[in-house]
C-alpha positions in Angstrom: 0.0 0.0 -0.1 2.7 2.5 1.0 4.3 1.9 -2.3 1.2 2.5 -4.3 0.6 5.8 -2.6 4.1 6.8 -3.6 3.6 6.3 -7.2 0.5 8.4 -7.3 2.1 11.1 -5.6 5.0 11.1 -8.3 2.4 11.1 -11.2 0.6 14.1 -9.5 3.7 15.9 -9.4 4.5 15.2 -13.0 1.1 16.5 -14.0 1.6 19.6 -12.1 5.0 20.3 -13.7 3.8 19.3 -17.4 2.4 22.8 -18.1 5.6 24.5 -17.3 7.7 22.2 -19.4 5.4 22.5 -22.4 5.8 26.2 -22.2 9.6 26.0 -22.1 9.6 23.7 -25.2 7.5 26.1 -27.3 10.1 28.9 -26.2 12.9 27.0 -27.2 11.4 26.1 -30.5 10.8 29.8 -31.3 14.3 30.6 -30.6 15.6 27.8 -32.9 13.4 29.0 -35.8 14.7 32.6 -35.6 18.3 31.2 -35.6 17.5 29.0 -38.7 16.0 32.1 -40.5 18.9 34.1 -39.7 21.2 31.6 -40.9 19.3 31.1 -44.1 19.3 34.9 -44.7 23.1 35.0 -44.3 23.5 32.1 -46.4 21.4 33.5 -49.2 23.3 36.9 -49.0 26.5 35.0 -49.2 25.1 33.1 -52.3 24.1 36.3 -53.9 27.6 37.8 -53.4 29.2 34.8 -54.8 27.1 34.9 -57.7 27.7 38.5 -58.3 31.5 37.9 -57.8 31.3 35.0 -60.3 29.6 37.2 -62.8 32.2 40.0 -62.2 35.0 37.6 -62.7 33.4 36.1 -65.8 32.9 39.6 -67.2 36.6 40.5 -66.6 37.7 37.1 -68.1 35.7 37.9 -71.1 37.1 41.4 -71.3 40.7 40.0 -71.0 40.0 37.4 -73.5 38.7 40.0 -75.9 41.6 42.3 -75.2 44.0 39.4 -75.9 42.2 38.4 -79.1 42.5 42.1 -80.2 46.2 42.4 -79.4 46.9 39.0 -81.2 45.0 40.2 -84.3 47.2 43.4 -84.4 50.2 43.4 -86.7 53.3 42.2 -84.9 55.7 45.2 -85.2 59.4 44.4 -85.4 61.3 47.1 -83.5 64.8 48.1 -84.5 67.3 45.9 -83.1 70.5 46.5 -81.4 73.5 46.0 -83.8 75.8 43.1 -82.5 79.4 43.4 -83.7 80.5 40.7 -86.3 82.7 37.8 -84.7 86.0 37.6 -86.5 85.9 40.9 -88.2 89.1 40.0 -90.2 87.2 37.5 -92.1 85.2 40.3 -93.8 88.0 42.4 -95.3 91.2 42.3 -97.4 94.6 42.3 -96.2 96.6 45.4 -96.1 98.0 46.9 -99.3 101.6 46.1 -100.4 103.6 47.9 -103.2 103.4 46.8 -106.7 106.5 45.0 -107.9 108.1 45.3 -111.1 108.8 42.1 -113.0 111.0 42.7 -116.0 110.1 39.2 -117.5 106.5 39.5 -117.1 106.2 43.2 -118.2 104.6 43.7 -121.6 103.4 47.4 -121.5 105.2 50.0 -123.5 105.3 53.5 -121.9 102.4 55.3 -123.5 100.4 58.4 -123.2 96.7 58.2 -124.1 96.1 62.0 -124.0 95.8 65.1 -121.8 92.8 67.0 -120.6 92.0 70.2 -118.6 91.6 69.3 -115.0 91.5 72.3 -112.6 92.9 75.8 -112.9 96.3 75.6 -114.7 96.6 71.8 -114.2 95.9 69.0 -116.7 95.3 65.3 -116.3 97.7 63.1 -118.4 96.6 59.5 -118.7 98.8 56.6 -119.9 100.2 53.1 -119.4 103.5 52.1 -117.9 105.3 49.1 -116.3 103.6 47.7 -113.2 105.2 49.0 -110.0 107.0 52.0 -112.0 107.3 55.5 -110.6 106.3 58.0 -113.4 107.8 61.4 -113.8 106.5 63.9 -116.2 108.5 67.0 -116.9 107.7 70.1 -118.8 108.5 73.9 -118.5 106.5 74.0 -115.3 108.5 71.4 -113.3 108.5 67.6 -112.6 105.3 66.0 -111.6 105.3 62.4 -110.3 102.7 59.6 -109.8 103.0 55.9 -109.0 101.8 53.1 -111.2 98.2 51.7 -110.6 98.3 48.2 -112.1 100.4 49.2 -115.1 98.3 52.6 -115.6 98.8 56.2 -114.5 97.0 59.5 -114.2 99.2 62.3 -113.3 98.2 66.0 -112.4 100.6 68.2 -114.4 100.7 72.1 -114.4 100.3 73.3 -117.9 98.2 76.4 -118.5 98.8 76.3 -122.2 96.3 74.8 -124.8 98.9 72.4 -125.9 101.4 70.3 -123.9 105.0 69.1 -124.6 105.9 66.4 -122.0 108.9 64.1 -121.2 107.7 61.0 -119.3 110.2 58.7 -117.6 109.6 55.5 -115.7 111.7 54.1 -112.9 111.8 51.2 -110.4 113.6 51.5 -107.0 115.6 54.5 -108.6 116.5 52.6 -111.8 115.3 53.8 -115.2 113.1 51.5 -117.1 113.6 51.8 -120.8 114.0 55.2 -122.7 112.1 58.4 -121.7 108.9 59.2 -123.9 108.4 62.5 -125.5 104.8 63.4 -126.1 103.1 66.4 -127.6 99.5 67.2 -128.3 96.4 69.4 -127.7 94.9 69.7 -124.3 91.3 68.6 -124.3 88.9 70.9 -122.9 85.7 68.9 -121.9 82.6 70.8 -121.1 80.2 68.7 -119.0 79.0 71.5 -116.6 79.5 71.5 -112.9 77.5 68.3 -112.4 79.7 66.0 -114.5 82.9 68.2 -114.8 85.9 66.1 -113.4 89.4 66.9 -112.0 92.3 64.7 -111.1 93.8 64.6 -107.7 96.8 62.5 -106.3 97.5 58.9 -106.5 95.6 58.5 -109.8 92.3 59.4 -108.3 89.6 61.4 -110.2 87.0 63.4 -108.6 83.8 65.2 -109.6 83.6 69.0 -109.2 80.2 68.5 -107.4 82.0 66.8 -104.6 83.8 69.9 -103.5 81.1 71.7 -101.5 80.7 68.6 -99.4 84.5 68.7 -98.8 84.6 72.4 -98.0 81.3 72.1 -95.9 79.9 75.1 -97.7 76.6 73.5 -98.5 75.0 73.0 -95.1 71.2 72.6 -95.0 69.1 75.4 -93.4 66.6 74.6 -90.4 63.5 74.7 -92.7 65.0 72.1 -95.0 66.1 69.8 -92.2 62.5 70.1 -90.7 61.1 69.2 -94.1 63.3 66.1 -94.3 62.6 65.1 -90.6 58.8 65.3 -90.9 58.7 63.6 -94.4 60.7 60.6 -93.4 59.2 60.5 -90.0 55.9 60.0 -91.5 57.2 57.4 -93.8 58.7 55.3 -90.9 55.4 55.6 -88.8 53.2 54.4 -92.0 55.4 51.7 -93.0 55.8 50.4 -89.2 52.2 50.5 -88.5 50.5 49.5 -91.9 52.9 47.1 -93.4 52.1 43.4 -92.2 54.3 42.7 -89.2 56.0 46.1 -89.5 58.6 47.6 -91.8 61.8 49.3 -91.0 63.5 52.1 -92.9 67.2 51.9 -93.5 69.5 54.5 -95.0 72.8 53.3 -96.3 74.9 56.4 -96.7 78.1 56.2 -98.8 80.8 59.0 -98.5 82.5 60.5 -101.5 86.1 59.5 -102.2 87.0 63.1 -101.4 85.7 62.5 -97.9 87.6 59.2 -97.5 90.9 60.5 -98.9 91.2 64.1 -98.2 95.0 63.8 -98.5 94.6 63.4 -102.4 92.9 66.8 -102.8 95.4 69.5 -103.7 95.2 72.7 -101.7 94.8 74.6 -105.0 91.5 72.9 -105.5 90.0 72.8 -102.2 90.8 72.8 -98.3 88.7 70.6 -95.9 86.0 72.6 -94.1 85.9 72.9 -90.3 82.8 71.7 -88.0 79.6 69.8 -89.1 79.3 68.7 -92.7 76.1 68.0 -94.8 76.7 64.2 -94.3 76.5 64.8 -90.5 73.2 66.8 -90.9 71.8 64.0 -93.0 72.8 61.1 -90.4 71.3 63.4 -87.5 68.1 64.3 -89.3 67.3 60.8 -90.6 68.1 59.4 -87.2 65.7 61.7 -85.5 63.0 60.8 -87.9 63.3 57.1 -86.9 65.4 55.8 -89.8 68.0 53.4 -89.0 71.1 55.0 -90.6 74.2 52.8 -91.6 77.0 55.3 -91.9 80.2 53.6 -93.6 82.5 56.5 -93.3 84.3 54.9 -90.3 84.5 51.6 -91.9 85.8 53.1 -95.1 88.4 55.1 -93.1 89.5 51.9 -91.4 90.0 50.0 -94.7 91.2 52.8 -97.2 94.7 51.4 -97.4 93.7 47.8 -97.8 94.9 45.8 -100.8 91.8 46.3 -102.8 90.5 49.7 -103.7 87.4 51.3 -102.0 86.6 53.4 -105.1 87.6 53.2 -108.8 90.4 55.6 -109.8 89.0 56.5 -113.3 85.3 56.2 -112.4 83.3 58.0 -109.9 81.7 55.1 -108.1 82.6 52.8 -105.5 84.7 49.6 -106.5 83.6 45.9 -105.8 85.5 46.1 -102.5 83.8 49.2 -101.3 80.3 47.9 -101.9 81.2 44.7 -100.3 82.2 46.4 -97.0 78.9 48.3 -97.2 77.0 45.1 -97.7 78.8 43.7 -94.7 77.7 46.6 -92.5 74.1 46.4 -93.8 73.5 42.7 -93.5 75.3 42.5 -90.4 72.6 44.6 -88.9 69.8 42.8 -90.8 71.2 39.4 -89.7 70.5 40.3 -86.0 66.8 39.8 -86.7 67.3 37.4 -89.8 70.2 35.1 -88.9 70.2 33.3 -92.3 70.8 36.9 -93.9 74.3 37.2 -92.4 77.0 38.7 -94.8 79.1 36.4 -96.7 83.0 36.3 -95.8 85.5 37.9 -97.9 87.0 34.5 -98.7 83.5 33.4 -100.2 84.2 35.6 -103.2 86.9 35.6 -106.0 88.6 38.8 -106.4 89.9 39.1 -110.1 92.3 41.8 -110.9 92.3 43.3 -114.5 91.3 46.1 -116.9 87.8 46.5 -117.2 85.6 48.9 -119.4 83.4 51.3 -117.5 85.5 54.4 -116.3 83.2 57.3 -116.5 85.7 59.9 -115.6 88.0 59.2 -118.4 84.8 59.5 -120.5 84.2 62.9 -118.9 87.9 63.8 -119.6 87.2 63.0 -123.3 90.0 60.6 -123.2 89.7 57.2 -125.0 91.7 54.3 -125.5 91.1 52.6 -128.7 87.5 53.6 -128.4 87.2 51.9 -124.9 87.7 53.3 -121.5 89.6 50.9 -119.2 89.6 50.8 -115.3 92.3 48.6 -113.7 90.5 47.1 -110.7 89.4 44.1 -108.8 86.0 42.5 -109.8 84.1 40.4 -107.2 82.7 37.0 -108.3 80.8 34.6 -106.1 82.6 31.3 -105.6 79.6 29.6 -103.8 76.3 28.1 -105.4 73.9 31.2 -105.8 70.5 31.6 -107.2 69.7 31.8 -110.9 68.5 35.6 -110.7 72.1 36.5 -109.6 73.7 34.3 -112.2 71.6 36.0 -115.0 72.9 39.5 -114.3 75.1 40.9 -117.1 78.1 41.5 -114.7 78.3 37.7 -114.1 78.3 37.2 -117.9 80.5 40.0 -119.2 84.1 39.3 -118.3 85.3 42.7 -119.6 83.0 44.9 -117.6 82.8 46.6 -114.2 79.6 46.8 -112.4 79.0 50.4 -113.8 78.4 48.9 -117.3 75.9 46.6 -115.9 73.5 49.3 -116.5 72.4 47.8 -119.8 70.1 45.2 -118.1 67.5 45.2 -115.3 69.8 47.0 -113.0 68.6 50.2 -114.6 64.9 49.6 -115.0 64.2 48.0 -111.7 62.6 44.6 -111.1 61.0 42.5 -108.4 62.6 39.1 -107.7 60.9 36.2 -105.8 63.6 33.7 -104.6 61.2 31.3 -102.4 63.7 31.8 -99.4 61.2 32.5 -96.6 64.1 32.5 -94.1 65.4 35.6 -95.6 64.0 39.3 -95.4 61.9 40.8 -98.0 63.5 44.1 -99.4 62.4 47.2 -101.2 65.4 49.2 -102.5 65.6 53.0 -103.7 69.0 53.6 -105.1 71.3 55.8 -107.2 74.1 54.5 -109.6 75.8 53.2 -106.5 73.2 50.5 -106.3 74.6 48.8 -109.3 77.8 47.7 -107.3 75.8 46.2 -104.6 72.7 44.9 -106.6 73.9 41.3 -106.7 74.9 41.1 -103.0 71.4 42.5 -102.0 69.5 40.1 -104.2 71.5 37.2 -102.9 70.5 37.9 -99.2 66.9 38.5 -99.8 63.7 36.5 -100.3 61.5 38.8 -102.2 63.5 41.9 -103.5 62.2 44.8 -105.2 64.6 47.3 -106.8 63.1 50.7 -107.8 64.5 52.0 -111.0 67.9 53.9 -110.7 67.4 57.4 -109.5 63.7 56.9 -109.0 62.9 58.1 -105.4 59.2 58.8 -105.8 57.7 57.3 -102.6 54.6 55.3 -103.5 53.0 53.7 -100.5 50.6 51.7 -102.5 53.3 50.2 -104.6 55.4 49.4 -101.8 52.6 47.8 -99.9 52.3 45.3 -102.8 55.5 43.9 -102.1 55.2 43.7 -98.1 58.8 44.4 -97.4 60.5 43.9 -94.2 62.8 46.7 -94.8 62.8 49.8 -97.1 66.4 50.7 -97.9 67.7 54.0 -99.4 71.1 53.6 -100.9 72.7 57.1 -101.5 76.1 58.5 -101.9 77.1 61.6 -100.4 77.4 63.7 -103.9 73.8 62.6 -104.6 72.1 63.6 -101.3 70.0 65.9 -103.0 67.7 63.0 -104.0 67.0 62.5 -100.3 66.5 66.2 -99.7 64.0 66.6 -102.6 62.0 63.4 -102.4 
């Protein structure tokens, strides 16, 4: 009984406590629901933020992809590269000059005077043949005038103000007379080709144009208006070619000094005295560089090699000789090969250098002195001793063993032409040139893929025509005495 009563009391107590417990449970449930709702709101906000961030990142990725695609679609502009010096530079030049040697057993030339023509002031130019290695003395009433043999030829500057000349010519070798003296008398020719093509004779058999003198004396400097015009014109060309020509096109100016600039010691004081300060050549280098043109100035190279065994210039012609054009080619393609390694210049030993007498001396022509109806230039002619492309082999200079490059004007070297050689590892080139372009024509053609030569002396800038060839480089080849073509075009 006592046990039953105790159970009933416990049940009664539980019943009394039940309302209070139920109230607490409802309150706890309310708290849990509020927390859950709060958590749901937080989660929803985070989801929205993540979604917005994802959209933002996706938009940024699309913009980045679009910008990348647009950049890839743009032409890849080739910026000018820094020139890297040639390794083993001695492989790209001739040895030093040595004196000619007289060999009586091999000598076949008789001492001869071709003629005499007015040179400068009271002086005349006397041309002739002699023994190889001989020293030539020419005597008249005004004194004795000497010159050294140049390959068995001589050109001496002699004072002779009269319209006729009476000369006694003697040749010696190491102080010993060779044969008998020659007496020559004749009229002094009076050529009249104006200032542009008038010629005069300097020392060491070297002829010069009268129009070279203002550059030598530095009396033809350009004024600021002319410099500004050149700068603006070429800066516009550089910009246009760089930004609209496929993967970008660079403009190069290959500037060649006159023989007077390289050999001032051969200029008699009676003719001209070197000027002081800046020259027109310096002005051209500076203004073209300021315009963004890559300038290759070969004055320093020519000064370094002026006494090599091969001549830089023809003696009886106004142009550079094959060795001079070769050295300029080395400078040009040394630069281009920094971007196009396969266009590296050929070494000196990759050519045969053949000494002989060749037709083509324009200065003898302008002196009105002929030799049997032909004008001869003793010099070295360059021939490739490696397998080259058919287009080079077809050039006249490789098919006429009697001619210097100047006489190659009778083929496409004059009219201009586009060559496609199917060698994509080499650059495409567009060439503006004066007559100096003839001497380097074959070398440029051999080092290019698609090569376009504008006609000689044609400097008309036609962007539509240039675009058709899509060149990697537009190259101007210009000699100092013909800078007017850069200035005016």
